[in-house]
C-alpha positions as CSV (number, residue, x, y, z in Angstrom):
1,M,-6.8,4.0,38.5
2,E,-10.5,3.9,38.7
3,L,-12.6,4.4,35.6
4,V,-15.2,7.1,35.9
5,T,-18.3,5.7,34.3
6,S,-20.9,8.3,35.1
7,A,-21.6,10.2,31.9
8,E,-22.3,13.9,31.9
9,E,-26.0,14.7,32.4
10,E,-26.3,16.1,28.9
11,N,-24.8,13.0,27.5
12,S,-27.0,10.5,29.4
13,Q,-30.2,12.4,28.6
14,A,-29.5,13.2,24.9
15,G,-30.3,10.2,22.8
16,R,-31.5,7.9,25.6
17,Q,-34.9,7.9,23.8
18,E,-33.2,8.5,20.5
19,P,-34.8,5.7,18.5
20,R,-38.3,7.1,19.4
21,I,-37.7,10.7,18.5
22,R,-39.4,12.0,15.4
23,S,-38.0,15.4,14.5
24,R,-37.4,16.9,11.1
25,R,-33.8,16.5,9.9
26,R,-32.0,17.8,6.9
27,L,-29.3,16.2,4.8
28,A,-25.7,16.1,6.0
29,G,-23.4,18.8,4.7
30,V,-20.8,17.9,2.1
31,S,-18.0,19.5,4.0
32,S,-17.6,21.4,7.3
33,P,-15.2,24.3,6.9
34,D,-16.7,26.1,9.9
35,L,-15.5,23.4,12.2
36,A,-11.9,23.5,10.9
37,A,-10.9,26.3,13.3
38,A,-13.4,25.5,16.1
39,R,-12.0,24.9,19.6
40,L,-12.5,22.1,22.1
41,T,-13.4,23.3,25.6
42,L,-12.2,20.1,27.3
43,P,-9.8,21.2,30.1
44,G,-6.2,21.2,29.1
45,V,-6.8,19.4,25.8
46,M,-6.2,22.2,23.3
47,D,-3.5,24.9,23.4
48,A,-3.8,28.5,22.4
49,E,-2.9,27.8,18.8
50,G,-5.4,25.0,18.4
51,R,-3.1,21.9,18.9
52,V,-4.6,19.0,20.7
53,D,-2.8,17.0,23.4
54,E,-3.8,13.5,22.2
55,S,-3.0,11.7,25.5
56,R,-5.1,14.2,27.4
57,L,-8.0,13.9,25.0
58,R,-7.9,10.1,25.3
59,M,-7.6,10.3,29.1
60,H,-10.5,12.7,29.3
61,I,-12.7,10.4,27.2
62,F,-11.8,7.4,29.3
63,K,-12.1,9.0,32.8
64,N,-15.3,10.9,31.9
65,G,-17.1,8.1,30.1
66,G,-17.1,9.9,26.8
67,V,-17.6,13.5,25.7
68,S,-20.7,15.6,25.7
69,P,-22.8,15.5,22.5
70,S,-22.1,19.2,21.9
71,E,-18.4,18.5,21.5
72,R,-18.5,14.9,20.2
73,G,-18.4,15.8,16.4
74,L,-15.2,17.9,16.8
75,A,-13.6,15.5,19.3
76,W,-14.1,12.6,16.9
77,R,-12.3,14.4,14.1
78,F,-9.2,14.3,16.2
79,L,-9.8,11.0,17.9
80,F,-10.2,9.1,14.7
81,G,-7.4,10.9,12.9
82,M,-9.1,13.0,10.3
83,Y,-7.3,16.1,11.8
84,S,-3.8,15.7,13.1
85,C,-3.6,16.5,16.8
86,G,-0.5,18.5,16.0
87,S,-2.3,20.8,13.5
88,T,-3.1,24.4,14.4
89,A,-6.4,26.3,13.9
90,L,-4.8,28.2,11.1
91,E,-3.6,25.0,9.3
92,R,-6.9,23.0,9.5
93,P,-9.0,25.0,7.0
94,L,-6.5,24.2,4.2
95,L,-6.5,20.6,5.3
96,Q,-10.3,20.6,5.3
97,E,-10.3,21.9,1.7
98,Q,-7.7,19.3,0.6
99,L,-9.7,16.5,2.1
100,A,-12.9,17.7,0.5
101,V,-11.3,18.0,-3.0
102,R,-9.7,14.5,-2.7
103,Y,-13.0,12.9,-1.6
104,Q,-15.0,14.6,-4.4
105,V,-12.5,13.4,-7.0
106,M,-12.7,9.8,-5.7
107,K,-16.4,9.9,-5.6
108,T,-16.6,11.3,-9.2
109,K,-14.2,8.7,-10.4
110,W,-16.4,5.7,-9.6
111,Q,-19.5,7.5,-10.6
112,N,-18.1,8.1,-14.1
113,F,-16.8,4.6,-14.1
114,L,-20.1,3.0,-13.2
115,P,-22.8,5.6,-14.0
116,S,-25.6,3.0,-13.6
117,A,-24.6,2.8,-9.9
118,V,-25.1,6.5,-9.2
119,Q,-28.8,6.1,-8.3
120,I,-29.9,3.5,-5.8
121,R,-32.3,1.0,-7.3
122,L,-35.6,0.8,-5.4
123,N,-38.5,-1.6,-5.9
124,G,-41.0,1.2,-5.2
125,T,-42.5,-0.3,-2.1
126,D,-40.4,1.9,0.2
127,A,-42.2,5.2,-0.3
128,E,-40.2,7.1,2.3
129,L,-36.9,6.2,0.7
130,V,-38.3,7.1,-2.8
131,A,-39.1,10.5,-1.4
132,A,-35.7,10.8,0.1
133,V,-34.1,10.3,-3.3
134,G,-35.7,13.5,-4.4
135,Y,-34.1,15.4,-1.5
136,F,-30.8,13.9,-2.2
137,N,-30.9,14.7,-5.9
138,Q,-31.5,18.3,-5.2
139,R,-28.4,18.5,-3.0
140,Q,-26.4,16.6,-5.6
141,A,-27.2,19.1,-8.3
142,L,-25.8,21.9,-6.1
143,V,-22.7,19.8,-5.3
144,Q,-22.1,19.0,-9.0
145,Q,-22.2,22.7,-9.9
146,R,-19.4,23.3,-7.4
147,V,-17.4,20.4,-8.7
148,D,-17.7,21.7,-12.3
149,D,-16.3,25.0,-11.1
150,L,-13.3,23.3,-9.4
151,N,-12.5,20.7,-12.1
152,D,-9.3,22.5,-13.4
153,E,-8.0,22.9,-9.9
154,V,-8.9,19.3,-9.0
155,R,-7.0,17.9,-11.9
156,D,-3.9,20.0,-10.9
157,R,-3.9,19.1,-7.2
158,V,-5.0,15.4,-7.1
159,T,-3.7,12.2,-8.7
160,F,-6.5,9.9,-9.7
161,L,-6.4,6.5,-8.0
162,E,-6.9,3.3,-9.9
163,L,-10.3,1.7,-9.3
164,Q,-10.7,-2.0,-8.7
165,A,-12.2,-4.3,-11.3
166,Q,-15.7,-3.3,-12.4
167,E,-17.3,-6.6,-11.5
168,E,-15.9,-6.6,-7.9
169,L,-17.1,-3.1,-7.3
170,Q,-20.5,-3.9,-8.7
171,E,-20.8,-6.8,-6.3
172,A,-19.9,-4.5,-3.4
173,I,-22.5,-2.0,-4.5
174,R,-25.1,-4.8,-4.7
175,I,-24.5,-5.6,-1.0
176,I,-24.4,-2.0,0.0
177,N,-27.8,-1.4,-1.7
178,K,-29.3,-4.2,0.4
179,D,-27.7,-3.1,3.7
180,V,-28.1,0.7,3.6
181,P,-31.9,0.7,3.8
182,R,-31.7,-1.6,6.8
183,T,-29.6,0.9,8.8
184,N,-31.4,2.0,11.9
185,R,-34.1,4.3,10.5
186,G,-35.7,4.8,13.9
187,L,-33.0,7.4,14.6
188,S,-34.1,11.0,14.4
189,Y,-31.2,11.6,12.0
190,Y,-33.0,9.5,9.4
191,Q,-36.4,11.1,9.7
192,G,-38.1,13.3,7.2
193,E,-35.8,14.9,4.7
194,G,-33.0,13.4,6.8
195,L,-33.8,10.0,5.4
196,G,-31.8,11.1,2.4
197,N,-28.8,10.7,4.7
198,L,-29.0,7.0,3.9
199,L,-28.0,7.9,0.3
200,V,-25.1,10.0,1.7
201,L,-24.1,6.9,3.7
202,R,-24.3,4.8,0.5
203,D,-22.0,7.2,-1.4
204,I,-19.5,7.1,1.4
205,L,-19.5,3.3,1.5
206,I,-19.2,2.9,-2.2
207,T,-16.3,5.4,-2.4
208,Y,-14.6,3.5,0.4
209,A,-15.1,0.2,-1.3
210,A,-13.9,1.5,-4.7
211,F,-10.6,2.8,-3.3
212,H,-9.9,0.1,-0.8
213,P,-10.3,-3.1,-3.0
214,E,-8.4,-5.2,-0.4
215,V,-11.2,-4.5,2.0
216,S,-14.1,-3.5,-0.3
217,Y,-17.4,-3.8,1.7
218,A,-18.6,-6.3,4.3
219,Q,-21.9,-6.4,6.2
220,G,-21.8,-4.3,9.3
221,M,-19.8,-1.5,7.8
222,N,-23.0,0.4,7.2
223,D,-23.8,0.5,10.9
224,L,-20.3,1.6,11.8
225,C,-20.1,4.3,9.2
226,S,-23.6,5.5,10.2
227,R,-22.2,6.5,13.6
228,F,-19.6,8.7,12.0
229,L,-22.2,10.3,9.7
230,E,-24.7,11.0,12.4
231,V,-22.1,12.5,14.9
232,M,-20.2,14.6,12.3
233,D,-23.2,15.4,10.0
234,C,-20.8,15.8,7.1
235,E,-20.1,13.6,4.2
236,V,-16.4,14.4,3.6
237,D,-15.4,14.3,7.3
238,S,-17.3,11.1,7.9
239,F,-15.6,9.4,5.0
240,W,-12.1,10.3,6.1
241,S,-12.7,9.5,9.8
242,F,-14.3,6.1,8.9
243,S,-11.3,5.4,6.6
244,C,-8.9,6.1,9.4
245,Y,-10.9,3.8,11.7
246,M,-10.9,1.0,9.1
247,E,-7.1,1.2,8.8
248,K,-7.0,-0.3,12.2
249,F,-10.0,-2.6,12.2
250,A,-10.5,-3.7,8.6
251,K,-9.0,-7.1,9.4
252,D,-11.9,-7.8,11.7
253,F,-14.2,-7.9,8.7
254,R,-12.2,-10.6,7.0
255,E,-12.9,-14.3,7.8
256,D,-9.5,-14.8,9.4
257,G,-10.2,-11.7,11.6
258,L,-13.5,-13.2,12.7
259,H,-11.8,-16.4,13.8
260,R,-9.0,-14.5,15.5
261,K,-11.5,-12.5,17.6
262,I,-13.4,-15.6,18.6
263,E,-10.3,-17.4,19.6
264,L,-9.1,-14.5,21.7
265,E,-12.4,-14.2,23.5
266,A,-12.5,-17.9,24.2
267,A,-8.9,-17.8,25.5
268,L,-9.7,-14.8,27.8
269,L,-12.8,-16.5,29.2
270,K,-10.7,-19.6,29.9
271,E,-8.4,-17.4,32.0
272,L,-11.4,-15.8,33.9
273,D,-13.8,-18.7,34.2
274,P,-12.6,-22.1,33.1
275,Q,-16.0,-23.8,33.8
276,L,-18.0,-21.4,31.6
277,H,-15.3,-21.8,28.9
278,V,-15.6,-25.5,28.9
279,H,-19.4,-25.3,28.7
280,L,-19.4,-22.9,25.7
281,V,-16.5,-24.3,23.7
282,T,-17.3,-27.4,21.6
283,D,-15.1,-29.1,19.0
284,S,-15.0,-25.7,17.2
285,M,-15.5,-22.1,18.3
286,E,-19.0,-21.8,16.8
287,S,-20.5,-21.1,20.2
288,F,-18.6,-17.9,20.4
289,T,-19.7,-16.6,17.0
290,F,-22.3,-14.2,18.6
291,C,-19.4,-12.5,20.5
292,H,-17.9,-11.5,17.2
293,R,-21.0,-9.5,16.2
294,W,-20.8,-7.7,19.6
295,L,-17.1,-6.9,19.0
296,L,-17.4,-6.0,15.4
297,L,-20.2,-3.4,15.9
298,G,-19.0,-2.2,19.3
299,F,-22.0,-3.6,21.2
300,Q,-24.2,-1.3,19.2
301,R,-27.4,-3.2,19.9
302,E,-26.8,-4.4,23.4
303,F,-26.8,-0.9,25.0
304,E,-29.2,2.0,24.6
305,Y,-28.2,4.2,21.7
306,S,-26.5,7.1,23.6
307,D,-24.6,4.6,25.8
308,A,-23.4,2.6,22.7
309,L,-21.9,5.9,21.3
310,R,-20.2,6.5,24.7
311,L,-18.8,3.0,24.7
312,F,-17.5,3.4,21.1
313,E,-15.6,6.5,22.2
314,I,-14.2,4.8,25.3
315,L,-13.0,1.7,23.3
316,S,-11.6,4.0,20.6
317,C,-9.5,6.1,23.0
318,D,-7.2,3.0,23.5
319,H,-6.4,4.1,27.0
320,L,-6.8,0.9,29.0
321,E,-5.1,-1.5,26.6
322,L,-2.5,-4.0,27.6
323,I,-0.4,-3.1,24.6
324,T,0.1,0.5,25.8
325,Q,1.8,-0.8,28.9
326,Q,4.6,-2.5,27.0
327,V,6.8,0.5,26.6
328,D,6.8,1.3,30.4
329,R,7.4,-2.4,31.3
330,A,10.2,-2.6,28.7
331,R,12.2,0.2,30.4
332,Y,12.3,-1.7,33.6
333,Q,12.7,-5.1,32.2
334,E,15.7,-4.0,30.2
335,R,17.4,-2.7,33.3
336,V,16.8,-5.8,35.4
337,A,17.2,-8.5,32.6
338,Q,20.9,-9.2,33.1
339,K,20.8,-8.9,36.9
340,Y,17.8,-11.1,37.6
341,C,17.4,-13.6,34.8
342,T,18.4,-17.1,35.8
343,D,18.2,-20.5,34.2
344,E,15.1,-21.2,36.3
345,C,13.1,-18.5,34.5
346,D,10.9,-19.6,31.7
347,P,11.8,-17.4,28.7
348,E,8.4,-18.0,27.1
349,L,6.4,-16.9,30.2
350,Q,4.7,-13.6,29.5
351,A,3.3,-11.3,32.1
352,V,0.1,-10.6,30.1
353,N,-1.3,-11.4,26.7
354,T,-1.3,-8.0,25.0
355,D,-3.8,-9.3,22.4
356,F,-6.5,-9.2,25.1
357,T,-7.9,-5.7,24.2
358,F,-10.3,-4.0,26.5
359,E,-13.2,-4.7,24.3
360,L,-12.6,-8.4,25.0
361,F,-12.9,-7.7,28.7
362,I,-16.2,-5.9,28.0
363,C,-17.5,-9.0,26.2
364,A,-16.2,-11.2,29.0
365,A,-17.9,-9.0,31.6
366,I,-21.3,-9.5,29.9
367,L,-20.8,-13.3,29.6
368,L,-19.8,-13.6,33.3
369,D,-22.6,-11.4,34.4
370,H,-25.0,-13.8,32.8
371,R,-23.1,-16.9,33.7
372,D,-26.0,-18.9,35.2
373,T,-28.1,-18.4,32.1
374,L,-25.3,-19.4,29.8
375,L,-24.6,-22.5,31.7
376,Q,-28.2,-23.5,31.1
377,C,-27.9,-23.0,27.3
378,Q,-27.6,-26.4,25.6
379,D,-27.4,-25.5,21.9
380,E,-26.8,-22.7,19.5
381,V,-30.5,-21.9,19.2
382,Q,-30.7,-21.2,22.9
383,L,-27.6,-19.1,22.7
384,I,-29.1,-17.0,19.9
385,Q,-32.3,-16.5,22.0
386,F,-30.2,-15.4,24.9
387,T,-28.2,-12.8,23.0
388,T,-31.3,-11.5,21.3
389,S,-32.9,-11.0,24.7
390,L,-29.9,-8.7,25.8
391,Q,-30.5,-6.1,23.0
392,G,-30.9,-2.7,24.6
393,T,-31.0,-4.0,28.1
394,L,-27.4,-3.8,29.4
395,D,-26.3,-1.0,31.8
396,L,-23.1,0.6,30.5
397,N,-21.7,2.0,33.7
398,S,-22.1,-1.3,35.5
399,T,-20.5,-3.2,32.6
400,L,-17.5,-0.9,32.4
401,K,-16.8,-1.2,36.1
402,K,-16.9,-5.0,35.9
403,A,-14.8,-5.1,32.8
404,E,-12.2,-2.9,34.4
405,Q,-12.1,-5.1,37.5
406,H,-11.6,-8.2,35.3
407,F,-8.9,-6.4,33.5
408,F,-6.9,-5.5,36.6
409,N,-7.5,-8.9,38.2
410,Y,-6.1,-10.6,35.1
411,C,-3.1,-8.3,35.0
412,K,-2.3,-8.8,38.7
413,R,-2.6,-12.5,38.6
414,C,-0.4,-12.8,35.5
415,S,2.2,-10.4,36.9
416,W,2.4,-12.3,40.2
417,D,2.8,-15.6,38.4
418,C,5.6,-14.3,36.2
419,M,7.2,-12.4,39.0
420,N,7.3,-15.4,41.3
421,C,9.1,-17.3,38.6
422,R,11.7,-14.7,38.0
423,C,12.3,-14.0,41.7
424,R,12.6,-17.7,42.6
425,A,16.4,-17.2,43.1
426,H,16.0,-14.0,45.2
427,K,13.3,-14.9,47.8
428,S,15.3,-13.2,50.6
429,K,15.6,-9.9,48.9
430,E,12.4,-7.9,49.5
431,E,13.7,-5.0,47.4
432,D,14.3,-7.3,44.5
433,F,10.8,-8.7,44.8
434,L,9.2,-5.3,44.7
435,Y,11.5,-4.1,41.9
436,Q,10.5,-7.2,39.8
437,L,6.8,-6.5,40.5
438,R,7.3,-2.9,39.3
439,S,9.0,-4.0,36.2
440,L,6.2,-6.4,35.2
441,F,3.1,-4.5,36.0
442,V,3.3,-0.8,35.4
443,L,-0.1,0.9,34.9
444,R,-0.6,4.6,34.8
C-alpha cells in the first residue's frame, strides 16, 4: 500500500506562511457545544446517526496526508479520544456538558487551593502579555459567573479529585510560567487579543499537572498542548484531548522514556545503516539526544507549520505501525505453529521489532537523507549545528515516502530472514514457503 502524501490544496496553502500572518484573533472559547452535533464530511467515515468508523477515519488521515483545516478541529476530537467514535450526534451534547463541568471543577479546585497562582506573574517588560492579561480577565469574569450559577449542580454531579502536594504543584507552575510565554508567538493564533490564549494554555497545563501528579509538567508539553488549543480553539476540548494524548505518551516525558526512545532510534539505525550507526554511537547514546526532541515534539520545528500539523495527524492515526500487524500475523502463526515448527527454528527470532514505531522511521529517514553531512560531524557541537540548520527546511511529502520505503524494506528483510529459518526443513514445498511468508508478513 502506498502512502498518499500530497495534501489537499487547502491544507497545503493554509498555514504555510502561518508564522508571518498578523491577523486579529480572539480568545478561545471555554466550551464548544455547537460542535457536539456537527458532522464530518469525510467519505464513509460518519454514519447517519453520527457514529464514526474509527478505522476509516485513521485510514483517511493516513492515505490523504491529513485532513483539511476546515474539518481538523472536529476530526481531532474523535482521533484523540475526547469523543467516543461510537457516540451519536444526540449523545455528544450531554457528553460535552459533562466534560465542561468536570474540567471547570478541576480548574476551580487548584485555583482555590493556590489562589496566588491564579494570575501569571510578569516582570512588566512583556507589554503585549501584560495587555493580554486584561483580555483574559474579562473572559474569566464571565466564566466565573456561569460557574457560580452551576455550583449546586456541580457539587451533585462531580466528585472532587485529590490534589497533589502544594509544593510539587507550585514547582510545576513555576516551570509553566517560564515556558508558556516562550510558546510560538509568531502564530496568528497568538496575535492581538489572541495573545490571551497563552493564559488559556497556562490554565490547561496547570490543571493537567494538578490532577496528574505522576506526570505533572515537563518542558515541551506547552508546545504539544498549544497544537490542540489552536486547532480546537476551545479550552475544555483541548484539555480533554491533550489528556487523552498524554495517556499514551506521558512516559516519553520521563527520563527513562527519553533513554528508551534514544535506544530504539539507535537500534533502528543500526538495522538500516550500520556504518552511520557506528559513527554516531559513542560509549553512550548522547549523540542521539537531538532525536529525542524531534520525536517528543513530533518534528514541530523541522517542517513548516502546516506540514508539522499534518505529520502530527498522520503519526497519531497509528495506521502504519508494526504493532497493528500482530493480530493478523498471530492468526496465521497459530495455525501453522504445530505443523511447521522444528528444532531448527530459533524460538527467540522475531519477524519484526514492534517497538519500532513509524515516527522512528521518520527520524531515520531524516538521518539517512543527510548521511554525508552526519558522517562529517565529529562532536556534539557540530551535531547541534546540523540539527539547528534543519529547522523549517524539510519537505514532508518526500520524508514520508522515504520513511515508508524504509519501513517496508525493514519488514521485508526481517520477514524473509525469519521465514527462511522456519522453512529450512521444507525447502521443497513451495506452497509451505508462501504460506510461511504470508503468516509472517501481513500488511493491509
